[in-house]
N, C-alpha and C positions, 0 to 999 in steps of 0.2 A: 052081632050078625055085622054090623057096620064099622069095621076097626079102620082108623085111620093111620095111614102110613106114617111111618116114623122117617126121620130125613137120615140120608146117609151121610156117614161120616168119614172123611178121609184123613189119612196121616198126611198132610199138607204142612211143610215148611217153607217158609218165604226164602227166596237166595240169598236176600240181605237181611237176614234176622238180626236183631240187636244182641241176642243172647250168644251168637256165635260171632265173636270177635276174631278169633284165632282163623276162622275159615275166610274172612273178610280180608285180612291182611293177605294170606295164601291166594286169594283169587285176584289180588291187586298185583302181585308179584309175578304171577304167571300169565298175566294180561301184558305187563310191560315187556315180555319177550317175545310176543307174538307177532305175527305179520300184520294184522288189522292195527295194533298199536304204532308200529313203524310206518306203515301205510297213512295213518293220521298225523303223525307228526310230520311227516313229508311233504303232505297236503296243508297243513298250516303254514310251513315254513315257503312254501309256494305263492300264498296268497298276496302277498304284497307285490311279487313279480307279475300277477296277472292285471294287478290294476294298472301298472303302469306301461305294460304292452298292449293293453286295450286302450289305453289315452293315445299312445302313438299312432296305432292302429286307425283310430277314428279320427286323428287330425290329416293321417295321409287319405283318407277316405274323402274326406272333407274338400281337401286341396284338389285331388283327382276331378271330383264332381263341379268344383268351381271353375276349374280349367277347363271342362267339357262345355259348362253354360256359358263362359267369355267366349268359346268358339263357336258355338252356335247361333249367339247373339249377334257377335261380327259377322257371320256368313248372313245372316237375316236381313242387317241393315246396311250393308256395302253392297 
């Protein structure tokens, strides 16, 4: 009268299953030719350039703010 429902069973296979080593190598080879892979490599190559440009930009900003403060203080006390 009161039957319990059975769990549903799906034929799910994980994307990177250990038993499919051949598919894993094939997927890596296809990823190395893709746009996302090339974009990621270019992004990693530009990481060092970004930190140098940031420090230079930061120093210029500090210099400009310092000059503005010196000008304002000079006008205020003279």
